[in-house]
C-alpha positions as CSV (number, residue, x, y, z in Angstrom):
1,M,-53.1,-135.6,-17.7
2,K,-55.7,-134.7,-14.9
3,F,-57.5,-132.2,-17.6
4,F,-57.5,-134.8,-20.0
5,R,-59.0,-137.4,-17.3
6,K,-61.7,-134.5,-16.7
7,L,-62.0,-134.1,-20.3
8,I,-63.0,-138.0,-21.2
9,H,-64.9,-138.6,-18.3
10,P,-66.6,-141.0,-17.4
11,L,-64.3,-143.2,-19.5
12,T,-60.8,-143.9,-18.6
13,I,-57.5,-142.6,-20.6
14,W,-57.1,-146.6,-21.2
15,Q,-60.8,-146.9,-22.4
16,F,-60.7,-143.8,-24.2
17,L,-57.8,-144.9,-26.1
18,L,-59.0,-148.7,-26.8
19,A,-62.5,-147.4,-27.5
20,N,-60.3,-145.0,-30.4
21,L,-58.9,-148.5,-31.5
22,L,-62.1,-150.2,-31.8
23,L,-63.7,-147.3,-34.0
24,S,-60.1,-147.3,-36.2
25,V,-60.2,-150.8,-36.9
26,I,-64.0,-150.7,-37.9
27,I,-63.0,-147.8,-40.1
28,A,-60.1,-149.4,-41.7
29,F,-62.3,-152.6,-42.3
30,F,-65.2,-150.6,-44.1
31,F,-63.4,-147.8,-45.9
32,M,-59.5,-149.2,-46.3
33,R,-60.1,-152.9,-47.2
34,G,-56.6,-152.7,-49.0
35,T,-54.8,-152.6,-45.8
36,Y,-55.4,-155.8,-44.8
37,N,-53.5,-157.3,-47.5
38,D,-50.3,-157.3,-45.4
39,P,-48.9,-156.5,-42.0
40,V,-47.2,-153.2,-42.7
41,R,-50.7,-152.1,-44.6
42,I,-52.3,-153.0,-41.4
43,L,-50.4,-150.9,-39.4
44,I,-50.5,-147.7,-41.9
45,G,-54.1,-148.4,-42.2
46,L,-55.4,-148.4,-38.4
47,T,-52.5,-145.5,-37.7
48,W,-54.4,-143.1,-40.3
49,S,-57.9,-144.1,-38.9
50,Y,-56.8,-143.9,-35.6
51,S,-55.7,-140.1,-36.1
52,I,-59.2,-139.9,-37.6
53,C,-61.3,-141.4,-34.6
54,F,-58.8,-139.2,-32.2
55,T,-59.1,-136.1,-33.7
56,Q,-62.9,-136.4,-34.3
57,W,-63.7,-137.5,-30.6
58,T,-61.0,-135.4,-28.7
59,G,-61.6,-131.9,-30.7
60,P,-65.7,-131.8,-29.8
61,L,-64.8,-132.9,-25.9
62,L,-62.4,-129.6,-25.9
63,I,-65.2,-127.4,-27.8
64,N,-67.9,-128.5,-25.2
65,H,-65.6,-128.3,-22.2
66,F,-64.5,-124.4,-23.3
67,L,-68.0,-123.4,-24.2
68,D,-69.7,-124.6,-20.9
69,K,-67.6,-121.8,-19.2
70,R,-68.8,-119.2,-21.3
71,Y,-72.7,-120.3,-23.1
72,Q,-74.7,-122.0,-20.7
73,W,-77.3,-124.3,-22.4
74,L,-80.3,-123.0,-20.1
75,T,-79.2,-119.6,-20.4
76,A,-78.6,-119.0,-24.1
77,P,-79.6,-122.5,-25.8
78,V,-79.9,-121.0,-29.3
79,K,-76.8,-119.0,-28.9
80,R,-74.7,-122.7,-27.6
81,T,-76.5,-124.6,-30.5
82,I,-75.6,-122.1,-33.2
83,I,-72.0,-121.5,-31.6
84,E,-71.9,-125.3,-31.2
85,I,-72.4,-126.8,-34.6
86,I,-70.4,-124.4,-36.3
87,S,-67.5,-124.7,-34.4
88,M,-67.4,-128.6,-34.4
89,L,-67.9,-128.4,-38.0
90,G,-65.3,-126.2,-38.5
91,W,-63.0,-128.6,-36.4
92,S,-64.1,-132.1,-37.9
93,V,-63.3,-130.8,-41.4
94,S,-60.2,-129.0,-41.3
95,A,-58.9,-131.8,-38.4
96,F,-60.0,-134.6,-41.2
97,V,-58.5,-132.5,-43.9
98,L,-55.2,-131.8,-42.0
99,V,-54.7,-135.7,-41.1
100,Q,-55.4,-136.5,-44.9
101,F,-52.5,-134.2,-46.3
102,I,-50.2,-135.4,-43.4
103,M,-50.8,-139.0,-43.8
104,Y,-50.5,-138.6,-47.8
105,Y,-47.3,-137.0,-47.4
106,L,-45.8,-139.6,-45.0
107,V,-47.1,-142.5,-46.2
108,L,-47.6,-142.4,-49.8
109,G,-44.9,-139.1,-50.2
110,I,-47.5,-137.0,-52.1
111,R,-47.1,-133.5,-51.4
112,P,-50.3,-131.4,-50.2
113,S,-50.3,-129.6,-53.7
114,D,-50.7,-132.4,-55.5
115,A,-53.0,-134.4,-52.5
116,I,-55.6,-131.2,-52.8
117,S,-57.6,-133.0,-55.8
118,S,-57.9,-136.4,-54.0
119,I,-58.7,-134.9,-50.5
120,S,-61.7,-132.4,-52.3
121,G,-63.2,-135.2,-53.2
122,S,-64.2,-136.7,-50.0
123,I,-64.8,-133.2,-48.7
124,L,-69.0,-133.6,-49.2
125,I,-68.9,-136.7,-47.2
126,T,-66.5,-135.4,-44.7
127,F,-69.2,-132.3,-44.2
128,L,-72.1,-135.0,-43.7
129,I,-70.1,-136.9,-41.1
130,S,-69.1,-133.5,-39.4
131,L,-72.6,-132.5,-39.4
132,F,-74.2,-135.6,-38.1
133,I,-70.9,-136.0,-35.2
134,S,-71.6,-132.3,-34.1
135,L,-75.7,-132.7,-33.8
136,T,-75.2,-135.7,-31.8
137,F,-72.8,-133.9,-29.2
138,T,-75.1,-130.9,-29.2
139,A,-78.3,-132.9,-28.9
140,V,-76.6,-135.1,-25.9
141,G,-75.2,-131.8,-24.1
142,F,-78.5,-130.2,-24.3
143,F,-80.0,-133.5,-22.9
144,K,-77.3,-133.5,-19.9
145,A,-77.8,-129.9,-19.4
146,W,-81.5,-130.3,-18.8
147,R,-81.0,-133.5,-16.8
148,R,-78.6,-131.3,-14.6
149,S,-81.2,-128.6,-14.4
150,V,-83.9,-131.5,-13.1
151,V,-81.6,-133.1,-10.3
152,R,-80.6,-129.3,-9.4
153,E,-83.8,-128.0,-8.9
154,S,-84.7,-131.3,-7.0
155,E,-82.1,-130.9,-4.5
156,L,-82.7,-127.0,-4.1
157,N,-86.0,-128.0,-3.0
158,A,-84.8,-130.7,-0.5
159,Q,-81.9,-128.4,0.7
160,M,-84.3,-125.5,1.0
161,M,-86.7,-127.6,2.6
162,S,-84.0,-128.6,5.1
163,Y,-82.6,-125.3,5.7
164,K,-86.3,-123.9,6.3
165,Y,-86.6,-126.3,8.9
166,E,-83.5,-125.9,10.9
167,S,-84.2,-122.0,10.9
168,L,-88.0,-122.7,12.1
169,R,-86.5,-125.2,14.9
170,N,-83.7,-122.9,16.3
171,Q,-86.7,-120.3,16.5
172,I,-89.2,-122.7,18.1
173,N,-87.0,-125.0,20.0
174,P,-87.7,-125.4,23.9
175,H,-84.5,-123.5,25.2
176,F,-85.6,-120.4,22.8
177,L,-89.4,-120.3,23.9
178,F,-88.6,-120.8,27.9
179,N,-85.6,-117.9,27.5
180,S,-88.2,-115.9,26.0
181,F,-91.4,-116.4,28.2
182,N,-89.0,-116.3,31.4
183,V,-87.9,-112.7,30.4
184,L,-91.7,-111.9,29.6
185,S,-92.8,-113.1,32.6
186,D,-90.3,-111.2,34.7
187,L,-91.6,-107.8,32.4
188,V,-95.4,-108.3,33.1
189,Y,-94.3,-107.5,36.8
190,A,-91.6,-105.2,36.4
191,D,-92.7,-103.1,33.4
192,Q,-96.1,-103.9,31.4
193,A,-95.3,-101.6,28.6
194,Q,-91.8,-103.1,27.7
195,A,-93.9,-106.8,28.1
196,V,-95.9,-105.4,25.6
197,K,-93.4,-104.3,23.2
198,F,-91.8,-107.6,23.3
199,I,-94.9,-109.5,22.6
200,R,-95.1,-107.5,19.1
201,Q,-91.7,-108.2,18.7
202,M,-92.2,-111.8,19.1
203,S,-95.0,-111.9,17.0
204,D,-93.2,-110.0,14.2
205,L,-90.7,-112.7,14.7
206,F,-92.8,-115.4,13.9
207,R,-95.3,-113.8,11.4
208,Y,-91.7,-113.3,9.3
209,I,-91.0,-117.2,9.5
210,L,-94.3,-118.4,8.5
211,D,-94.8,-115.4,6.1
212,N,-91.4,-116.9,4.2
213,R,-91.2,-119.7,4.9
214,D,-92.0,-120.8,1.4
215,K,-89.6,-118.0,-0.3
216,E,-86.1,-118.8,-1.7
217,L,-85.0,-115.0,-1.6
218,V,-85.9,-111.6,0.6
219,S,-84.6,-108.4,0.1
220,I,-82.1,-107.7,2.4
221,R,-84.4,-104.5,3.9
222,E,-87.1,-107.3,4.6
223,E,-84.2,-109.3,6.0
224,L,-83.3,-106.3,8.5
225,N,-86.9,-105.8,10.1
226,F,-87.0,-109.3,11.2
227,L,-83.4,-109.2,12.6
228,N,-84.3,-105.7,14.7
229,A,-87.1,-108.0,15.8
230,Y,-84.8,-110.8,16.9
231,L,-82.4,-108.1,18.2
232,Y,-84.9,-106.6,20.7
233,L,-85.5,-110.1,22.0
234,L,-81.8,-110.7,22.6
235,K,-81.3,-106.9,24.2
236,T,-84.1,-107.5,26.2
237,R,-82.8,-110.9,27.6
238,F,-79.3,-110.0,27.8
239,D,-79.3,-106.2,28.4
240,D,-75.6,-105.3,28.4
241,K,-74.5,-108.0,28.3
242,I,-74.5,-108.1,24.3
243,T,-73.4,-105.2,22.2
244,I,-75.3,-105.8,18.5
245,S,-74.1,-103.1,15.7
246,V,-75.8,-102.9,12.6
247,N,-74.1,-100.8,10.0
248,L,-76.4,-101.7,6.8
249,D,-78.0,-99.7,4.0
250,P,-79.2,-102.0,1.5
251,A,-79.8,-100.8,-2.3
252,P,-83.0,-101.9,-3.8
253,G,-82.2,-105.2,-5.9
254,Q,-80.2,-106.7,-3.3
255,Y,-81.2,-110.1,-1.9
256,I,-80.1,-112.6,0.7
257,V,-81.4,-116.2,2.0
258,P,-84.1,-116.0,4.7
259,M,-83.2,-115.8,8.0
260,T,-79.5,-116.2,7.1
261,L,-78.5,-113.2,9.5
262,Q,-80.8,-114.4,12.5
263,L,-79.2,-117.6,12.2
264,L,-75.5,-116.1,12.3
265,V,-76.7,-114.1,15.3
266,E,-77.7,-116.9,16.8
267,N,-74.8,-119.1,16.0
268,A,-72.4,-116.8,17.8
269,V,-74.9,-116.4,21.1
270,K,-74.9,-120.1,21.4
271,H,-71.3,-120.7,21.1
272,N,-69.8,-117.7,23.2
273,E,-70.2,-116.6,26.4
274,V,-72.3,-113.9,26.9
275,S,-72.1,-112.4,30.3
276,A,-71.1,-109.4,32.4
277,R,-67.8,-110.2,33.0
278,N,-67.4,-111.0,29.1
279,P,-70.1,-109.1,27.4
280,L,-70.3,-110.3,23.6
281,N,-70.0,-108.0,20.9
282,I,-71.1,-108.6,17.5
283,N,-70.8,-106.3,14.1
284,I,-72.6,-106.6,11.2
285,S,-71.6,-104.3,8.1
286,Q,-71.4,-104.5,4.6
287,N,-68.1,-104.9,2.8
288,G,-68.0,-104.8,-0.7
289,G,-70.4,-107.7,-2.4
290,Y,-70.7,-109.1,1.0
291,I,-72.6,-108.5,4.3
292,E,-69.9,-109.5,7.2
293,V,-71.1,-110.9,10.8
294,K,-68.5,-110.6,13.3
295,N,-68.2,-111.4,16.8
296,E,-65.4,-111.9,19.7
297,L,-64.3,-115.2,20.0
298,R,-65.4,-116.0,23.8
299,K,-66.1,-120.0,23.7
300,K,-67.9,-121.6,25.9
301,E,-66.5,-124.3,27.9
302,I,-69.7,-126.4,28.5
303,G,-72.2,-125.1,25.8
304,D,-75.2,-126.6,23.8
305,D,-74.7,-129.5,21.4
306,S,-73.9,-128.6,18.3
307,T,-75.2,-130.4,14.8
308,K,-72.4,-128.0,12.8
309,T,-74.8,-128.0,9.9
310,G,-76.0,-124.3,10.4
311,L,-73.2,-122.5,8.1
312,K,-73.1,-125.6,5.8
313,N,-76.9,-125.2,5.1
314,I,-76.4,-121.4,4.6
315,S,-73.6,-122.2,2.2
316,Q,-75.5,-124.5,0.1
317,Q,-78.6,-122.4,0.0
318,F,-76.5,-119.4,-1.4
319,G,-74.7,-121.8,-3.7
320,F,-78.0,-122.2,-5.8
321,F,-78.2,-118.3,-6.3
322,T,-74.3,-117.5,-7.2
323,D,-71.1,-118.3,-7.7
324,K,-69.4,-116.3,-4.9
325,K,-69.2,-118.1,-1.7
326,L,-69.7,-118.1,1.9
327,E,-66.3,-117.3,3.7
328,F,-65.8,-118.0,7.4
329,S,-62.7,-117.4,9.7
330,E,-61.3,-116.7,12.8
331,Q,-59.2,-113.2,12.4
332,S,-57.4,-111.8,15.4
333,G,-59.7,-113.0,18.0
334,N,-63.1,-113.0,16.1
335,F,-65.1,-115.2,14.2
336,V,-65.9,-113.7,10.8
337,V,-69.0,-115.0,8.3
338,K,-68.7,-113.2,4.7
339,V,-72.4,-113.9,3.1
340,P,-72.6,-112.7,-0.1
341,I,-75.0,-109.9,-1.4
342,I,-77.2,-111.3,-4.1
343,E,-78.2,-108.8,-6.7
344,E,-81.2,-108.6,-9.0
345,A,-79.8,-110.0,-12.0
346,D,-78.4,-113.2,-10.3
347,K,-81.9,-114.1,-9.4
């Protein structure tokens, strides 16, 4: 029943049944005028026409449903059109002929072998009507797919802008700048060579953000170069209070949404205690078709306010490029986030 409701959406079941009844009344009026002579004939005529309407409407809906899973309009429009028209024509003609055979036998007592000559006379009209139905469903299906793609592209642009804004804000918020410049001021007096390196890493970090603010995807190698600059700043700031292990050897043609790994590391630092008493351990590695970011759970008793939109934003961005979902869970005292790797073919 749930599948049928989804199939006929946006109509309800009662609306669908009533719509078929209305169409069957119209068909009976134009093509079965003799049925209005007495109540029994009216009932037979409506049952006959209702069977035709129901099968001719439900069949194309089922065909559309199953083809949507295998052949997308926007990726294989020609193949989808050909398969859909042939399938709907085959269904419409077959369903009409079958209904006719059954009704001839049940109502008139005429066996299928004797009804062939009568039914074959209407095959041409049936074929033309079926062709019209299939072309109509095909045109409507293509238009809906095109409309969904336009809406999806608009949503993608809006979500991407929001995500990029969030990423940029995480880097230039007052806390980040204050902590970075505070570390830098100490380095200027303690170790000028390291201070220069720190400045260069900050420069690389912000250059990456500016250079990739309009990109939807970047290679994982590029992302790792950016991440290394960010990790250098964290290690300089926290020293041995934080341990970050990166075990990734990405292949060419593997991509990721920009700044994903940095945001996950930032999330771990933001929400967990980082101290000499409780050093924070973060591990980044590849696990099958995913990049796994794992950190120990040492939640701060009092921490920064969180909008709780970071993981949601990342998940939304990946949803536009792959069917794989962003996975996050707590496992044996660790918080684990699995980020899908986007292959060249998925772009």
